[in-house]
N, C-alpha and C positions, 0 to 999 in steps of 0.2 A: 097406383097401380095404370099405366098406359094402355088404353085400348084404340079407337079407330082414329086416325084422324079425322078433322072435318075440314070443314069447306072452309076460305082464306077471309081472315074476320081483324077489321082494324082494331089495336088497343082498345079502342073508344066501347067497341060493338062485343067486344070481348067481356070488357069490367061491367058493363050493360047484363049482357045475357048470364053469369052467373050471378048477378044480386036475384034471380025466380029462376035460374037451372036447378030440377031436378038431382042431376047427376053433377059433381064439381069438375072441371080440366082446369087441366094445366094448359099453359101458353106457349109456342115458340115461333119463331120465324111467321106468324101471322093465323098460324094454325094452333085449333082446340083438341087437346087430347083428355077425352073422357075417362075420368077416372074408376076404376073397380074399387069393390069392397076388398076388407080386411080383414083375415083369418082370425079367432079367438086369439091366438097367444101373439099374435102381431097387436092388435087390440090392446091386451092386458102388458106387453112392455112399456107400449106406448103414457098407459095409464101408472105404470110403476116410474116411470121415468118421468112426468108433468110433475105425479104426487112428492119423489123426492125433491126435486128443485124446487118447489114451490116455495117454499118457508125461505131457503138460504137466498133465494135472488130479489125476493120480498126483501130480505134485508139488504141488499144490495141495491137497493132501488131499479130493481128490475123486475119482467112480469115475462112467465111462462104461459103459451099460447099451443093449445094441439090443432091439429089436424085442419080445421076448417078454415085458417086463415092462409093467405097468401102470404109468401115475397117475391116482391119486385127488383129484377135487376132488367134495368132498360125495358124491354120491351118485351122482355120472357119471364112470365109468371109460376112458381114455380109452390103445390101446397105441400110441407116438410110436416112431418109426425109431430116435432117437438117445437118450435121456435121460444127463444130467451131474448127479448129484447132489454134495453137498459135505456133509462136519460130521459128527456124528452121527447118523444118518435113525432110525425106528423099526423095532422087529424083523420085521417081513414080508419072509416072501422073493418075495414073490409082486409086491408093491406098493411105489412109490415117490410119497411123499408130499409132499418138497418138493427139486423140483428148481431147478437154478436155472438150466440151458439144457434145450429142449424142438425137437427136431428133426424136422420133418414131410419128409418125399419126395413133393414133388406127384405125381400121377398125374390124367388125364382124369376119372375119376369120384371121387377125393375131393377133390379140390383147393378146389369151394366149400366143402363143409363144414371142412376145414383153415382153410382162409382166415378162413369163420365163424363157426361154433358153436366149435369147438374155440379156435378163437384167444380168442373171448367167455370160455369158460371158465377157458384156464391161466391168463390177467390174472388170474384170483379167487386166485393162489398167493401170495401174500407172499413167498415165496422167489425165482420167478421171476424172473432178469434178463433173458433173452432166449429169444426166438423165431424159429426159422432156419429157413424156409420153399427147400428147393431145388427145381430144375426140374430134370427130368429129358429134356424135350425140348429144351431147348438152357440154353446154359451162363450160367444167370442164380440168382442164392441173391438172398435179401429177408432180413432181420436188423431184426424189430422188438426195440429195445431200452429196455428198461425208463430213465425218466429217474431218477436219485435213488430215495429209497422210495415217489414221486408216483403217480397214477394215468395220467401222460400215459407215451404209447410213443413213439417215434422210429424211423422207416421207414429203412432206408440197404440202397441196391442197386446190387448189383455184377454185371456184363455183362460176356462173355468172359472179362478179365483182373483182377485185381487179386486182395486180399488181404481177408479177414473179420474184422478187429478182433475176438475173441468176446470176452461180458462175462465168461464162465465157462466152463471155464480159461480163463486169462488165458494165449490165443495167437492168433496170426496165422494164420488159416486161408487159404490161397490157391485160385484157383480150380481150378490146373492137380494140386494136391492130390486135390481133388473129385471130380475128373473124373479121374482117371489110370486108363487102360484101357475109357473108357466110349466105345459108340459111339450119340452122340443119333441116329442114324437111323431105330429100331425102337424108339423108346420110345413105351411108351405110361399 
Protein backbone atom coordinates (compact mmCIF):
# COMPACT_ATOMS: atom_id res chain seq x y z
CA UNK A 1 0.00 0.00 0.00
CA UNK A 2 1.36 3.40 -0.90
CA UNK A 3 1.58 6.39 1.37
CA UNK A 4 3.62 9.60 0.99
CA UNK A 5 6.08 10.35 -1.80
CA UNK A 6 9.68 10.84 -0.78
CA UNK A 7 12.33 13.07 -2.35
CA UNK A 8 13.86 12.28 -5.75
CA UNK A 9 16.25 9.30 -5.62
CA UNK A 10 18.42 7.62 -8.22
CA UNK A 11 17.85 3.90 -8.76
CA UNK A 12 21.18 3.19 -7.05
CA UNK A 13 20.30 5.31 -4.01
CA UNK A 14 16.87 3.69 -3.80
CA UNK A 15 18.30 0.16 -3.89
CA UNK A 16 20.94 1.01 -1.29
CA UNK A 17 18.40 2.63 1.06
CA UNK A 18 16.00 -0.35 0.80
CA UNK A 19 18.65 -2.68 2.21
CA UNK A 20 18.47 -0.94 5.60
CA UNK A 21 15.00 0.65 5.52
CA UNK A 22 12.60 -0.19 8.35
CA UNK A 23 9.67 0.37 5.98
CA UNK A 24 9.53 -1.02 2.42
CA UNK A 25 9.20 1.45 -0.46
CA UNK A 26 8.08 0.97 -4.04
CA UNK A 27 9.87 3.14 -6.60
CA UNK A 28 8.76 4.86 -9.80
CA UNK A 29 9.77 8.04 -11.61
CA UNK A 30 12.61 8.75 -9.19
CA UNK A 31 10.31 8.67 -6.16
CA UNK A 32 10.02 6.15 -3.35
CA UNK A 33 6.57 5.38 -1.95
CA UNK A 34 6.32 3.99 1.58
CA UNK A 35 4.31 0.80 1.96
CA UNK A 36 1.87 0.41 4.82
CA UNK A 37 0.95 -2.77 6.66
CA UNK A 38 -1.68 -5.30 5.65
CA UNK A 39 -4.74 -6.77 7.31
CA UNK A 40 -4.92 -10.29 8.75
CA UNK A 41 -7.11 -11.38 5.81
CA UNK A 42 -4.63 -9.94 3.32
CA UNK A 43 -1.84 -11.81 5.06
CA UNK A 44 -3.80 -15.11 5.20
CA UNK A 45 -4.68 -14.89 1.50
CA UNK A 46 -1.03 -14.26 0.61
CA UNK A 47 0.09 -17.19 2.77
CA UNK A 48 -2.60 -19.49 1.31
CA UNK A 49 -1.57 -18.63 -2.24
CA UNK A 50 2.15 -19.13 -1.63
CA UNK A 51 1.64 -22.38 0.29
CA UNK A 52 -0.65 -23.85 -2.39
CA UNK A 53 1.72 -22.93 -5.23
CA UNK A 54 5.01 -23.93 -3.59
CA UNK A 55 5.05 -27.67 -4.38
CA UNK A 56 3.76 -27.39 -7.98
CA UNK A 57 6.16 -24.50 -8.62
CA UNK A 58 9.14 -26.51 -7.40
CA UNK A 59 8.04 -29.43 -9.61
CA UNK A 60 8.11 -27.03 -12.59
CA UNK A 61 11.60 -25.74 -11.70
CA UNK A 62 10.18 -22.51 -10.28
CA UNK A 63 10.31 -20.68 -6.97
CA UNK A 64 7.56 -18.85 -5.07
CA UNK A 65 8.42 -15.65 -3.22
CA UNK A 66 6.27 -13.56 -0.89
CA UNK A 67 6.05 -9.86 -0.08
CA UNK A 68 9.66 -8.85 0.63
CA UNK A 69 11.20 -9.19 -2.85
CA UNK A 70 10.96 -6.48 -5.47
CA UNK A 71 10.09 -6.95 -9.14
CA UNK A 72 12.12 -4.67 -11.38
CA UNK A 73 10.74 -3.23 -14.61
CA UNK A 74 13.47 -0.96 -15.97
CA UNK A 75 13.55 1.90 -13.40
CA UNK A 76 10.40 0.85 -11.55
CA UNK A 77 10.30 -1.46 -8.51
CA UNK A 78 7.23 -3.03 -6.92
CA UNK A 79 6.72 -5.42 -4.00
CA UNK A 80 4.00 -7.83 -5.19
CA UNK A 81 2.31 -10.05 -2.63
CA UNK A 82 3.40 -13.26 -4.38
CA UNK A 83 5.89 -13.82 -7.21
CA UNK A 84 6.64 -16.98 -9.18
CA UNK A 85 9.91 -17.12 -11.10
CA UNK A 86 11.17 -20.06 -13.16
CA UNK A 87 14.51 -21.15 -14.53
CA UNK A 88 17.85 -19.50 -13.99
CA UNK A 89 17.41 -16.02 -12.59
CA UNK A 90 19.97 -13.22 -12.21
CA UNK A 91 21.89 -13.39 -8.95
CA UNK A 92 20.47 -10.36 -7.11
CA UNK A 93 19.21 -11.40 -3.70
CA UNK A 94 16.46 -8.75 -3.30
CA UNK A 95 15.19 -8.28 -6.86
CA UNK A 96 13.26 -10.49 -9.30
CA UNK A 97 13.71 -9.63 -12.98
CA UNK A 98 11.74 -12.31 -14.81
CA UNK A 99 8.60 -13.41 -12.97
CA UNK A 100 6.14 -15.63 -14.81
CA UNK A 101 3.31 -14.89 -12.35
CA UNK A 102 2.68 -11.83 -10.19
CA UNK A 103 -0.08 -11.77 -7.56
CA UNK A 104 -1.54 -8.71 -5.89
CA UNK A 105 -4.07 -8.99 -3.06
CA UNK A 106 -6.30 -5.97 -3.50
CA UNK A 107 -7.03 -3.40 -0.83
CA UNK A 108 -9.08 -0.20 -0.92
CA UNK A 109 -5.96 1.97 -0.93
CA UNK A 110 -4.06 0.09 -3.68
CA UNK A 111 -6.67 -1.41 -6.00
CA UNK A 112 -6.57 1.43 -8.54
CA UNK A 113 -2.75 1.31 -8.67
CA UNK A 114 -2.73 -2.51 -8.93
CA UNK A 115 -5.23 -2.46 -11.81
CA UNK A 116 -3.73 0.55 -13.57
CA UNK A 117 -0.10 1.63 -13.19
CA UNK A 118 1.23 -1.70 -11.94
CA UNK A 119 -0.50 -3.81 -14.59
CA UNK A 120 0.70 -1.47 -17.34
CA UNK A 121 4.26 -1.83 -16.08
CA UNK A 122 4.15 -5.57 -15.35
CA UNK A 123 2.97 -6.24 -18.92
CA UNK A 124 6.33 -4.94 -20.17
CA UNK A 125 8.02 -8.04 -18.74
CA UNK A 126 8.36 -10.63 -21.55
CA UNK A 127 8.56 -13.41 -18.95
CA UNK A 128 5.17 -12.58 -17.40
CA UNK A 129 2.45 -15.09 -18.29
CA UNK A 130 -0.14 -14.16 -15.69
CA UNK A 131 -1.22 -11.36 -13.37
CA UNK A 132 -3.53 -12.49 -10.57
CA UNK A 133 -5.68 -9.99 -8.65
CA UNK A 134 -7.30 -11.35 -5.51
CA UNK A 135 -10.04 -9.52 -3.64
CA UNK A 136 -9.97 -9.53 0.13
CA UNK A 137 -13.50 -8.13 0.46
CA UNK A 138 -15.30 -10.92 -1.44
CA UNK A 139 -14.45 -14.31 -2.96
CA UNK A 140 -13.33 -12.99 -6.33
CA UNK A 141 -10.16 -13.66 -8.28
CA UNK A 142 -9.18 -12.20 -11.66
CA UNK A 143 -6.46 -13.72 -13.81
CA UNK A 144 -5.02 -11.72 -16.68
CA UNK A 145 -3.33 -14.29 -18.92
CA UNK A 146 -0.95 -13.45 -21.77
CA UNK A 147 -2.12 -14.95 -25.06
CA UNK A 148 0.93 -16.80 -26.43
CA UNK A 149 3.85 -14.40 -26.80
CA UNK A 150 1.62 -11.52 -27.88
CA UNK A 151 0.79 -8.27 -26.13
CA UNK A 152 -2.81 -9.47 -25.80
CA UNK A 153 -4.11 -10.29 -22.32
CA UNK A 154 -7.22 -12.35 -21.64
CA UNK A 155 -9.22 -11.80 -18.45
CA UNK A 156 -10.71 -14.73 -16.54
CA UNK A 157 -12.89 -13.93 -13.51
CA UNK A 158 -13.79 -16.40 -10.76
CA UNK A 159 -16.51 -15.51 -8.25
CA UNK A 160 -17.46 -17.48 -5.12
CA UNK A 161 -16.18 -20.88 -6.35
CA UNK A 162 -14.15 -22.65 -9.00
CA UNK A 163 -10.51 -23.20 -9.78
CA UNK A 164 -8.04 -20.84 -11.40
CA UNK A 165 -5.82 -22.60 -13.94
CA UNK A 166 -2.50 -20.82 -13.47
CA UNK A 167 -0.13 -20.40 -16.42
CA UNK A 168 2.82 -20.65 -14.05
CA UNK A 169 3.19 -22.89 -12.16
CA UNK A 170 1.10 -25.45 -14.01
CA UNK A 171 -1.53 -25.75 -11.27
CA UNK A 172 -5.24 -25.22 -10.68
CA UNK A 173 -5.81 -23.20 -7.54
CA UNK A 174 -9.28 -23.40 -5.98
CA UNK A 175 -10.99 -20.43 -4.39
CA UNK A 176 -11.41 -22.61 -1.30
CA UNK A 177 -7.59 -22.85 -1.06
CA UNK A 178 -7.18 -19.10 -1.56
CA UNK A 179 -9.79 -18.10 1.01
CA UNK A 180 -9.20 -20.83 3.64
CA UNK A 181 -9.67 -19.38 7.16
CA UNK A 182 -10.33 -15.89 5.79
CA UNK A 183 -13.13 -13.87 7.42
CA UNK A 184 -14.18 -11.39 4.75
CA UNK A 185 -16.25 -9.20 7.08
CA UNK A 186 -13.21 -7.22 8.36
CA UNK A 187 -11.40 -6.67 5.06
CA UNK A 188 -9.61 -3.37 4.35
